[in-house]
Structure formats: C-alpha cells, structure tokens
N, C-alpha and C positions, 0 to 999 in steps of 0.2 A: 376142512374141519368146519363143522356146524355148531355154533354156540347154543347152549341150552339156556333159554330165556324164560323165566318163570313169571307168568301173569295169572292172577287168580280170576276165576269166573265170578260173576255176580250171583246174588241169591234173591229169590222172590220174597216179597213181603209176607205172602201167605205161609211160606216155609218157615220164616223167622218166627212167626207166631205159633206154629204147630209143632215144631221139632225142637230138640235140645240144642239150640244155638246160643252160645255165650257171646253177647254183643259188647264190643269194646270201642270206645272213642279214643283215638289218638289225636292229641292236640299238640302241634309243633309250631313254635315261632322261630323261624330260621332267619338268616341274614338276607335271603332273597325272597322266600315265600313263607306264608303262614298257612298251615293246612289243618283241616280236621278230616280225618279219614275214619269212617265207621267200618269195622270188620266184624264178621260173625264166624265163630269157630263151632263147627258141628262136632260135639263131643262124642258122637257115635263113630266118626272116622278120624277125628283129630286134625282135619284140614280146615284152613281159614279161607273164607270167601269175602269178597268185597261187597259192602252194602252201598256206600256212596262216598263221595269225596268232594270237598270244597277247597279251593285254592285261591289265595289272594296274594298280592305283592306286599311284603312287609314295609316297603318304602311308603305305602299309602296309609300307614298308621297316622292317626290324627296328631298334629303338632302339640307340644306341651302347652298347657293352659297356665295362666298367671298363678303363681304360688306353688306350682308343681316342681318337684326336684328331678332334674335329669340324672338318672343313675347309670346310664349306659347308652351305647350307640352301636348300630350295625357296622359292618366293615366299610360300608359306603358313607357312613357318617350320619345316618338317620337317628335323630334323638329320641330316646325312649324314657317314659316316666312309668312309675308303678301303676298309676291310674290308666294311662293310655294302653299299656300292655294288657291290663285286666279287661278293659273294654273290648280290645281286639279279640282276646280269647273268648270272651262271652259271646260276641256277635258271630264269630266263626263257628263255635260249637252249636249255638242255637240254629244257625243257618243250615248246618249239615244235618242235624236231627230233623228239622222241618222238611228238608229236601227228601229225606227218607220216609216221611210220613210216620215218624215214631215220636214217642214221648220220653223226655229225658228221665223222669223219675220212674216211669213204668217199664221202659224198654232197654235203657242203657245200663248194663250190669257193672261196668267198670270204666274208669277214665284214667288215662296215663298221659302226663304232660312232659314235654321235653323242649329243649332249646339249643340252637347252635350259635346264638348271638354272643355267647360268652367270649368269643374271640375278640370282641370289641371292648371287653371290660378290663379294668386295671386291678381290681382287688377282689378277694373272696366275698367281702361284704356286698359288693354290687351283684355278684352272682346270686347270693342269698336273697337279695331284694327281688331279683327277677323270678326266682322260684316261687316266692310268696305271691308275686303278681299273677303268675300262671294259676296258682291255686285259687286266688281270689276271683279270677275270671270264671273259673269252673263253678265256684259257689254262686256267683252272680247269675250264672246261666241256669241254676236250679239243681246242680248235681249234689246229692246228699254226701256229707263228708265221708261216710263209711264206704262209698264207692271208689275212694281213692287210697285206701289203706287195706292191708291184709286183714282178713277176718280172724277173730280170736278163737272162734269155735265153729264147729260144723253147723250149728243152729243159725249162725250169722250169714250163711250162704243160702241163696234162694232155693226153695224146696225142690224144684225140678232139676237142680244140678247136684244135689247132695250125693246121689248114688254114683256120680262120676268123680267126686272129690276124694282124695287120699289124705285129707287133713287129719284123720284119726291115726294114720300110719306115719306120716312125715309132716313136718311144719316147714314153712318158708324160712330159710336160714340165710338168705341173701344171694344164693347161687341161682342164676337165671339160665335155664337150659343146660344145667350141669357145668357152669363156668363160674369160678369165683372171681370177684372184682380185684383189680390190682391196687391195694392201698398200702401205704407205708406204715411204720411203727406207730405213727401219730394218727393214722386213719385218714390222712389227707389224700386227695385225688392227685394223680401225677400229671394228668392233662385236664384242662378245664371242661372239655366236652366229653368226659368219660361216659356219662349216661347215654349219649348218642352212640358211642361205640358199642356199649352193651346192648342197646336196642337193635342196632344194625346187625350185630352178630346173631342175636336170637331170631331176628326177622329173616335173615338169609337161611338159617336152619329150617324155618318153617316153609319158606318159598321153594326151597330145593326139592321138597317132597313132590311138588307138582310136575317136576321134570326128571324124577327118578335119579337124583344125585343124593348120595348119602353124605350130608354136610354136618356130620357130628365131629367129635374131636379125634385127631388134631385138625385144626383148620385156620385159615386166614380170612378175615373179613375186611373189606375196604368200602367205605361209604364216601362217595364223591358228590357231596352237596357243595355248597359254596366253600366250606372248609372241609378238611379231610379228617375223618375219624375211622376207627376200626381197631381190630385186635389180632394178635397172633396167639393161638391157643395150643397148649401142649396136649399130651396123650393120657394124662393121669386119670385114674378112676377112684371113687365115683365122680369126683369133681376135678375138672382140669384147671390148670393154672393159666392166667394171662401172662404170657412171657414176652409179649411185645405190644406196643401201642403206636398207632399212626396219628400224626398231627400235622397241621399246617394248612396250605392252600390246596384246593381242588377245583371246584367250579369257578372260583375267582380267577383262574387262569384263562379259560375261554372267555369269561366276561371281559377281562382286560384286553384281550385280542380284539373282541368285537367293539369295544369302546373307542377304538381308533378309527372306526369307519364312518362316523357321523350318522350312522343309521339308528343309533341309540344315544341316550344321554351319556356324556363323556365321563361322568362320575358314578351315576346310579344305574346305568344301563346294564342289561344282562344278555347272555346268549339266548335265553328263553324268549326275549322280546322279538326275535326274528327267526328262530329256528323252525317254527311252524311253516314258514314259507319256503323252506329249502328241502329239496328232494335230490339226494345224491345218486347219480347214475353210474353204473359200473364202467361204462365206456369212458366217462370223464376220469375216473380213478386210474384206468389203465393207460390212457393216452398221456396223462399228465402226472403219472406216478413219481417220476424223478423230480419234477418241480415241487410236488407236495412234500416229498421227503427232505428236500433241501431247505425249504422254509421251516419245516418241523425241526430240523437239526439246529437251525439258527435260534429258534425259540427255546429249545431245550438247553442251549448253552447258558441261558439266564436262569434256568430252573435248577435249584440245588436240592439234591436228595441224599440224605446221609443219616447216620446215627447221630441224634442230637447231642452236641458236646456238653459235657458236665459243666454246670455253672449257668446254663442258659435259663432265663426266667420266662422267656417268650420265644416261640419259634413259629414262623409263618403266621404271625399275629396271634397265635393261640398261647395263652398262659400255660406254662409247664413247670413241673417241679423235678428237674433232672437229678437232684441229689436224692430225693425219695425213690426215684426210679432205680438208681444205682444201688440204693440200700436194699431193695427187695428183689434185685436181679431182673428187672423188666427193661427191655431195650426199647427206647423211644426212637422211632423212625420218622423223620420230618421231611416236609416238602416246602421249600421257601422259594421266593423269587427275589434274588438279591438278599438283603438283610431286612426281614420282616416286611417284604413287599416293596423294597426300595427300587427295584427294577421293573415294576409293573408297567411303567411308562414305555419301557423298551418293547414290551410285548404289544402295546397299543400302536407303537410306531410301525412294527412289522405287520400288524393287522391292517393298518392303513395302506401300506405298500401293496399287500396282497390284493386288497379290494380294488385299489386304483388300477393295478396292472392286469387283474384277472376278473374274478366275479365272486359272488357270495358262495356259490357251490364249492369252488376251490378253497375258499377260506374255511368252510366247515370241514372239508376233507383234511386240511392241515390240522385243524383242531382235533379231529379224530386221531390222526397220527400222533400228535403231541401227547394226548392223554393216554393212548395205548402204551407209548414208551414210558410215561410216568408210572403206570402200573407195573411194567416190567422192571423198572429201576427200583421201585419200592420193594418188590418181592426179591430182587437180587440182593438188596441190603439184608433182608431177613435171612436169605439163604447164606450169605457170607458170615452172618452172626450165629449160624448153627441153629436157627429156629425153624427150619423147614424139614419135615420128616418125609420118609418115603411115601406114606399114605396121607399126607396133608391135602385137604381139600381147600379150594380157593373160591371165595364168593365176592361179587362186586354188586353194589347198589348205588343209587344216586344218579342225578341227571348227567353229570360229567363222566360217568363210567359206563352207562348202558344205552345211551342214545346213538343214533346215526350208525356208522360203520365200526364203532369202537369195539363191540364184542368180538367180531371176526378178527380184528387187528390184535386185540388183547390175547386171544387164543394163540395166534401166530407167534407173538413175542414171548409168551409164557412157554410155548413149546421149545423155543430156542434156548431157554434156561435149562432144559433137560431135567425138570423136576420129577416127572414120572412118564411112563411109556404111553399111557392113554389119557392125554390131557383133557379130552372132551368129557370123560366120565368123572372128572375131578374138579371141574370149573363150572360155576353157575352164575348167571346174571339175574338179579331179582329186582322187580319194581317195588316201590313203596316199602323198603326195608324197615324203616323206622316204625311205620304203622303196623306192619306184621310183627315187629319186635314188641310193640306195645301189647298186642294180643297175647303173645307168648308170656310176657312179664305178668300180665293180669292172670293168666292161667297158673303160672308158678306161685303167685301170691295166694291164690285160692286152692292150690294143690290139685288142680284139674288136669291131671296127666292122663295119657293114653298108653298103657303098658304095651299094647299090641302095635303101636306106631310111635315109638319114643323119639323125643327130640334130644334127649341127653344120652351120655355114654360115649363109647368109642365107636368109630366107624366099623360097620359090619358086626357089631356086638349086640348084646341083648339089653333089655331094660335094666336100669340100675336101681329100681325101687328097693329091692332087698338090701343092696349095699348101703343105700341111704339110711334105711331103717337101722341097720347095724351101727352105722356111724353116729346117728343121733341118739341111740340108746346107750352109748358108752358113758 
C-alpha cells in the first residue's frame, strides 16, 4: 500500500502579481514551533499553493520583562506575556512577508491566527488574552484590521476577486468547508484548541485535492502537532455536524521519548531537534522489526486512548468541557500518558534504554511504530462509538503523524480495522494542515468558493451552493 501524501507546489512571484491569487498569511504560535506560512489560492482552479514559510522555536520567545504579567505557558513551561507573544507574532509575520518579497498592506489579502498553546492554560480568560496578543501582533506588523474579519459587502472585497465571490448569494455563517462547529447551549468550546481542529479539518480537505482523494464529508481529521486536535464529521447536508473531537497529547509523545537520550534538553527538547539527521533504511526496519514492535508495545502501555470520561476538566493537559460535549452529543476522544502526562518520564526512560542499547535510527523507528498505533487506536474508539461510516475519509497532518515511516504504518494499521475495502483511496496525509486551513477559512469568510471544485458537501456529491442559499433564505 502506498500512502497518498499531499505537498503543495510553490508559486512564482510573477504569477502572484498577474493572476487571481488570493494570498493568506497563517500565523500560528504552537507549543513547539511558531510559524508564518503564506499560501496563495488560484481562484481559477481552487487549488492552494505555497508562497513561503518561516518557522522558529516557540521556546526562543523573549523572557518576560519587568512589570509584564505571565498569562500562560507552553507545555514545556516557557513563560508567555501578552507583549512577548505580540512581538513574536509581529516579527514572524514581517519576516515571512519580506522573505516572499511582498508587502503586507498591498499583497496580503487576509490573515488568520491560531494557537495550540492553550493546553498550558488554566482559565478561559488566559485563552482570551492569548487571542488578543495574536491580533495585536498582526496589527503591529501593519495588517489592516479589515484583513482579519469577514467583509460586510462585496464592495469590501478587492476588485479583482469580486467576480469569484458568492457573497451576494450566501454569507459566512460560521461553517468552514460545510462543517458546523461543536458548541454547547452556552456557546462554549468543548476543547480548548477547537480552532486548530477546525483549521486542520479544512486544510486536509484542501490538501487532499492534490492527490485525488475526495476528503469531503463524512471524514475524520487528526492533527499531530505537540498536542492532538481534530474532528469526526458526519454526513449531513448542506452542513455536516461535528460528532467527535480529538484532544490530548500527540507530538509531545515522541518529544518525551527523545528527551531521555541526552541528545536534547531534558525539559524543552523535541524530536524536531534531531530528526533531520535520521534516515531510516528499510533493511534496518526488516532486520529489527521484532525489537521495534516490542519497544513500541512497552511505550503504548503508558498511552491511554479512550472516550474522555464525563466530569473531566482537562485531558492530556488540554482543557475540555466534557459536560457540554455530552449535552450536544459530541464524543470526546482523548490521548493521555498517565494522568495529564504523569507518565511522560516513563517514556523518557524507555527512550534512554533504546538509544543506549541500539541507535537513533532504531529509536525513530520505534517512534513511528508508536504513533501509527496511536492513530489506529484513536480511530478504533471512533469506530466503537459508531462514528465511522462506510464512506468515511481519514486525514492526518502534523509532524508526529506524517514524518518518517508513519504514513505506511498508519495505512497498514487502519487496514486492519476493516473500515473500507480500498483504504488507499480513503486516507490522505497532508503537510501544513493548519496553514491550508487558514487559506480555506479566509475563502469561506469572503465567500470565495469554486462551484466546479467544491470543498464542501458529501463525498462524491455536487456543490452545495444551492442548498446553502435555500437554507439562508428561510
């Protein structure tokens, strides 16, 4: 089985200036990395291409200055203030735009901000402060305020895009790529990193088009950044419901394993710090397959994957509202290591043992095996809860789900679940899911749809523009 891995081609500066490219800046402050990724969607074909990308380590954010209030921390304990986050966002955004030889006010048509750092927060107020800091950073970089909010009328959309906008037919009503967000009666989010899950789902929908996988509804999206996010989507029309949410640890698992080797900082080190130096050979995997699986099984004994029990306020360090989830019929599926990471040190101990007795190649082979089984176990819970349909597509993004040998192993283990007969046509691996999702969200906010190449609707079905118009005219 050959995995379908979506990677967008780049686009030339000359084409950006001459064609109908809608350029979006995605700014993400995560637990491990801070990124600004510029994408350009050609509204003639509906496909999104990469312009440029800048990536830095969030742990390198400047320390708090005297008089600044620390309102949150990353999973590794890096302290954050509203001012330091705003400056980090400003510098990252400006750096990416300069790298692309573009101008923020003239060439960037929309900016979408997101964060995965909410796993380290304790209260909704802290999350609110973070969101404000992201916005402040964009404004400091010179982004006009109207480039971060939906336009109120067609006249507010740049002239060269107006013919592509359906704003006079339908308005943005909160559904991104025909999926409604899961909110309770009070409108509260049931997982703290809900926006990441929304963007990842939309991003996988877009990326799948590059490898001919129809990733419309119903579908399952999983984003394996440092923390886990993603959604299980139903088959309804014109808008599908979010019937499941993922939360907990993801990339933090391989990070913990690597932290035991002394190759990286024991508290703030990540698998990214050493992964560039590792190339897994197929011969190594064949000759030491039994050893790799034995170590992976030991590690997986400490990884708990289940439907989040009612009453939990935090799962895998991510704040959750399990009562609200039950109230609206959304299944929370979590991944923890002990109790909110209490057994992470056990993973580090096993990582140290593997590196001491073998080498870094085998250690990364173990990590690939571990994360592939994590994907299988997450989907198995969704399957047991009745959330997987015969035509459900599955998409994976994020560093801990698409790197190394993980895609091949994930295909193998998903095939074992017997979800459908042709697993290759129903599973896709997508790079930069959040950035792609930012491009999709920006298009949805501006009603820049492509009826001939739709992102919304049911798999194999037609564009839902007409159904949306009927719904909004009621």
